[in-house]
N, C-alpha and C positions, 0 to 999 in steps of 0.2 A: 551766323551767327549765331545756327541756330539750330533734354531727352527728346526723341522724335516720336510724335504721336503715331500710333499704329495706323497704317494706311489701309483704307478700304475703298472699294469702288464708289464713285459718286452716285451711280445708278440713275443718271439723267439721260434721256434719250437725246441723240444728236439732233440739233436744230430746234429743240424746245426752248422756250423762254423760261429762265430760271428766276424766281421771285424769292427774296429774303425779306421777311417782315419782323419788325421789332415789337416787343412788349415793353412799355415804358417802365422804368424802375428808379426809385429813389431809395437810398440806402437806410435800412433799419439799424439801430445801434446794436453792436455786439456787446453782450453783457460780460463784464470782467471786473474783478476787484484789484487786479494789478494794473497800475497806470504806467509802469515803466515801459519804454519801447523794447520790443523784441530786437535783439542785436544779431545781425548776420555777419559772419566773417567770410571773405571770399578773396581769391587772387584774380578773379575776373573783374577787371576795372571798368569804372565809368570813365570814358575818355573825353566826353563833352556832352553838353545839354542841347546842341543844335542838331535836329534830325537830318539836316542837309549835309552835316560834316562828319558823321560817323556811321560805321556799318560793322558793328562788333557786338558780341553777345552781352558783355557787361553793361554797355550803354543801353541796348534795347531792352534789357531786363528792367531797368528804371523807367524807360519810356512807356512800357506797358502799363505803368501805374500812374504817371503824372500826366500823360497825354492821352487823347483818344484817337482811334482810327475809325474809319467809317464802319468797318467790320471787325470782329474779333473771334477768336477760337475758344470753344468750351473744351474742357479736358476730354481727350480721347475722340474728339470729332474731327473728321477731315474737312468739313464744310464750315466756313465762317458764318457767324450770324451778325445781324445789325448791331451797332453800338452807337456811334454818333449819327448813324443813318437810321431813318425810320423804315426804309425798304431800299433794296437794290436789285437790279436785273440787267441782263443783256437785252437790248431792244430789238434784236433781230437774230436770224439764224447764222449770220456771218461771224458772230463773236468778235466784232471789231468796234462796237459801241456799247458802253456800259454806263448805266445811269443810276444815280442814288438820290433819294429824297432826304434832306437833312431833318433830323428830329427837332422838333420845335422847343424852344426854351432853354437850350444848353448855353452855358456861359463859361468863359475862362475864369480862372480864379481871381483875376483882376477885375472881373465884373463885366468885361466886354462880351458881346454875343458871338457865339460860334455860327457862322453862316456858310453858305455855299461858296461865297467869295473867299472865306478863310481857307476852305478846302483847296480851291484852285490856286490860291497864293502859295500854299504849303507844297504842292506838287511842282508848280512853275518854278519856284526858287531852287528846288533840288536839281532840276534839269538846267536851269540857267547857271547856277554856281558850279556844278560839276566838280565838286571837290574830289580829289583823287582818293580820299579816304571815305568818301560818302557813298550813298546807296544808288546813285544814278544808274549803275549797270542793271539794277533789278527792274528798272523802268525803261529799258532799251527800246521796247516796243510802243511806248507812249508818244503819240504825235502831238496832241493838244488836249487841254482841259477847258471846259466851257461851264460857266456858272450863270444861272438864270433863275431869279427868284430862290425857291428852296431846292432847286434841282442842280446837281453837278453831273456833267457828262464827260466821260473819257473817251477819246477817239484814238484807236489803236491802228498801227500800221498793218498788221496781220492778226489773224484769229488767235485768241489766247484764252483758253478755258481756265487757265490758272490765275487769270487777273484778279478775281475776288480774293484769292489767297494772298497775292502780292501786296494789295492795299491794306490787308488785315495785319501786316507786320509792323515793326518799328519804323520802317521806312514811310509808312502811311500816316505817321503822327501829324496831327493837325495843330498848327501853331497860330498864334495871334498876329495878324499883319501889323498891328500897332507896335509890336515888340521886335519882330524879326524882319530885318531889312531884306529887300528884294534881290540884291546882287552880291552879297557878301554874308559870311557867317556872323552870328551874333557872338560878341566877345563876353558879355556879362555872365557872371556865375550865378544867375538866378533865372527863373522862368515862370510863366503863368500858363498852365495847361487846364485841361477840363476833365482829367482822368479821376479814378477813384481816390487818388492821393494828391496832396499839395506838397510842394518842396518847402520844408521848414528851415533847413540849414544845409549848407554844402561847403565843406573844406576840401578843396580840389586835391585829389590824390590820397586823401585820408578817409573821409566819411561823408555820408549824406543822411539826413534825417527827413522822414516823410510822415505826415499827419493825415488822417482821413479827411476827404473832401466832403463836407456836409452838403454841398450844393450839387453833387454829381448826379447826372441823369444819363443812363445808358444801360448796357447789357448786364452789368454786375448788380446783383441783388443783396449783397451782404456788405456791411461796413466793417472794415478791419480795425486793427489797433495800430498805434504808432510803431514805426519800424525804423531802426538805424542800421545802416549798412557800412561796415568798416572794410577798408581795402588794404591788402597786403601785397608785397612784391612777389613772394613765393609761397608755395604750399607750406614750407617750414614755418613761415610767419603765421599762417592760419593755425597750424598745429599748436604753436606756442600759445596763441591766444585761447584756443580751445582748452588746452591743459591748464591755463591760468583761470579758466572759467569766466573770461571777459566777453565771450560770445555765446549766444544761445543756439546758434545754427552755424554749421560749417558747410559752405556750398562751394563746389568746384575748387577745393583747396587742400584737403588733407592728403598727405603723401600716400602713394600706393601701399607701402608696407603697413601704414597705420590702418588704412581701410581694410586691409587683408586680415587684420587681427580682431576686428570688431565681430563679436558673436552674439547670438540670441540671448546669452546669459547675462549681458550687460544691462542691469536694471535701470541705470540713469541715462541710457543712450538708445536712440531710435535711429536705425539705418534704413532709409528709403531708397529703393533702387528702381529707376525708370527704364525706358527702352533705350535704344541706341541714341545717345545724346550728342556725340561729336565724332568726327573723323579727322585722322591726321594724315597728311600727305607730305612728300618731298616735292617741292616745286623746283623745276629745272629752268634755268635761264637760257632762253633762246635768242636774246636780243642782239647782241653785238656779233658781227660777222667772225671775229677772231675767238669767240667764246668756245671752249672745248666741247660744250655740250650742244652747240648749235648742229652738230652732226648726229643724226638719229642713231647711228651705230653706238656712239658713246652713251647716249641715254638708255639704249637697250642693255648695254653692259651694266650700267648702274642698277637697272631693274632686276637683273639677274643675280646681283650680289647681296641684295637685302635679305637678311634672315629674320623674318617677322616673328617666328616662333621663339627665338632667343630673346628678342626684345620684349615680347609679351611675358615671357616667364621670368627672365633674370632682371630686367630693368623695372618692369611694372607689376611683378609678383602676381601675375594671372589676373589683374584687374582690367585688362584690355584684351581684345580679340583681334588676331590678324586679319587684315583687309586686303582683298584682291581685286577690287574695282572702285571707281569713283563713287558709285552708289552703294551704300553699305548693306550688309545682310539685314533682313527684317523689313526692308523697304521694297514695296512692289516695283519690279523692273530691275532689281539687283541681278548682276551676273558675277562670274568669277573670271573675268577677261584676262587679268594678269596671271592668275594661276594657270589658266589654259595655255597662255602664250609663252611663259618664261619658267625656267627652273628656279628652284629656291637656293640661294647662297651657293652658286656655282661658278667659281673663278674660271674654270676651263671654258665654259660657255662664254663668259664675258671676254676672255682673252681672244676667242675666236672672232667675236664680233669686232673688237678693236683692230685686230690684225687684218681682217678682210676688208676693212675701211681705210687701211693704211695709216692708222693713228698710232703715233709713237707713245710708248709707255715709259715712265708713269705719267698719267694725265694729271696735271695740277689743277685742283679746284679749291674754291672757298666754300665752306659750309657754315651757313648762318643759323643762329638759334637764340632763344631767350634764356633766362636764367632758370634756377630750380631744377626739377627733374629733366627738363629739356637738355640741360648741360650733360647729364649722365647718358641720355639717349644719343646725343651728338657724338660723344666720346665712343660709344659702342658702334655707331654707324662709321666712324672713321676707321676703326679696326676692320669692319666688314669690307669697306671699299679699298683698303690698302692691302688686302690679301694678294699674294703673289706679285706684289709690286705693280699692280695695274693702275692704281690712282695714288696720288700724294695729296693728302687733305690738310688744308689749313682751317682750323676752327675759329670762328668769329662770334663772340657773344655780344648781344645787345639787350640789356636788361629792361630798358624803357620800351613799353609796348608800342606807343605812337611812333617813337623814332625807328623802332624795328620795322614797322609797316612802311614807313617812308624809304628806308634803306632798301627794303625788298623791292619796292616799286622803281627805284632808281637803278636796279640791277647790280647792286654791289656784292651780291653773293652768286655763285654759280648754282648752288643748291640752298634752299632754306626750308626749315621746318615750318609747317603751316597747319593750323587748326581751323576746322570749319564746323560750325553748328548750324543745323538746318533752319531756314527761315519759316517754312510752312510744311505741312505733311504731304509731300509729293516728291517724286524723283527729280522733277524739274529743278528743284533747289539745289541739287548736287551737280547739275549739268549746265544750265544756261549761265548762271553767275560765274562759274569756274572755268568753263571752256568755250562759252559762246562769244560772239562778237563783243568787243569792249568789255571783256571780263575783268573781274576784280584782281586777278593775279598779276596782270600787266607784265607777264614774262615773255611776251613776244609771240605767243602761240595763236595762230589763226587757222581756221579750216572752213572753207566754203561747204564742204561735205557735212561737217558737224553742224553748222549754222542751218543748213537746209533741213536736216533731220530734226533738229530742235524745233523748228517751225512746224514740222509735221506732227510731232508729239503734242504741241499746244492746241491743235485744232479739234482734239477729241474731248467732248464733255464726258463721255464714258472713258475713264482713265485706263480701264483695262485694255483698250485698243492701242494705248501708247506704249505698252510694254515691249513689243517687239522693236520699234524704233529706238527705244531707250537702250536696249541691249546692243543694237547696232552702233550707237554712239560709244558705248563702253569698249566695243571691239576696236574702234578707230583710235580711242585714246590709248588703249593698251599698245596698239601698233606704233603710234607716234611718240608715246611716252613723254608728254610735256609735263606731267606730274605723275608721281608714283604713289598709290595708296599704300599705307603702312599698317595702320591699326584703327580700330574704333572702340568706343567704350560706352557703357551705360552711365547715365547720370546717377550719382550717389550723393545723397544729402543726409547729413547727420544732425540730429536735434537732441536737445535735452529733453528729458521725460516731461518737464513742466510745460513744453511747448506743443501745441496741437496744430495740425495742418501742414507740417513740414513736407509730408509726402506730395503735396500739390506742387512743390518746387521741383520735384524729381520727375513729374509726368512728361513735360515737354520743355521747349525753349522759353515759355512764357512764364514770367514770375507773377503768380497770383497772390500778392502779398496780403490781399483782403481776406484770404482763407486762413491766415495765421492768427492764433489766439493763445492766451494763456489758459492752462488747465484750471 
């Protein structure tokens, strides 16, 4: 869901107790003479306000501001620090029990107290509701949550050194039990959180306005200014708003050709470029027995037909980089598993794979995608797959993001285009949610071998020791080909010269809106 913070080793000895302590902060006022909200235009939509029902970058970007998690990330740091918590630690060397003490005096914006019970309520309802579009797969290792006084304790099925990072994400957003029902999603288009911002107005599918939360207590030490986020269906919509000067920041929206033309000589424009922000894959449907891609030979043929260099250059104007493994370049543990196993754009190789498996050509498949630039990418992929008559591709477009997600999970496409933004700075975020047991893709892929190695990676507090098993997982995924990495790109945020702090939105997947201000 989730620019990628630069990964470094945690540097914590195995078996040691890890303590995270907070310093209490209430927000000082940011001085500004401009009282208008800073307007962000984006095609990365907010799909809902209930943390139990969404697992996407557009929603979590807002959650980082209106809700609090027990822990949160500072820019560039791989280790989360206390936010709603006063302190957190593993209580023993097995890494299966994690305990946090709640910071005293935190209130939701409706005046209700944030307590350990509210934390337990928030996690319990995610696991109880298990919405197909929600973040429950991220907490697959969670057995139970216990609340006693100011302490909340998480009991895990197996060791997981990445647990602190997982609860620091939007999935760890703490909600008010008085507003959020225990067994179903909340339908209201309003919410009371305890984050640095409060929700001022929300027009579903169009815009959301946030005001600084004057009562906030947590890790953030700066009070921001009012922010309005306007949502657009496509990157072309963001570009039109930018050209009309109705938005001050363009985030995850401007077309590749427009971004490629921005230069250092543009006096009124600031372009901020972060690290690897998102990865794009082709997800292959393994569900139904008569599915043509249920045969691994057909999936390997698809993998050998993709021409990543052509996509990067011709479709995306060199604003993206070819990707050859599920873990992208720049993330510790990355490999080039697909490059090592498959040729690039090789119909002869693909033909041999299909023929050896007795698969009749052309293989008929449906390719699903969303609108905008994805339509251009899908058209190019169709041409690549249909070379030498090996596949016959029917392209299916679904413009609505939530509907697209649901159709993908139902298995309506044989292949669909999929974007992934990292949840936290560790290779685990590209592995466990995507190919582990109960993964978010729901494409029918399971592997006891992969699940076993994932558990192996999670037992190391020294994350450097997890690199070898991570590469083993990538080799297995290249061999099984349940999804095919295509490209990844850096996060690029464009701001008007009158806006400061826009570079903070490019650093990683967290929207630190409180860093924005007028010049």
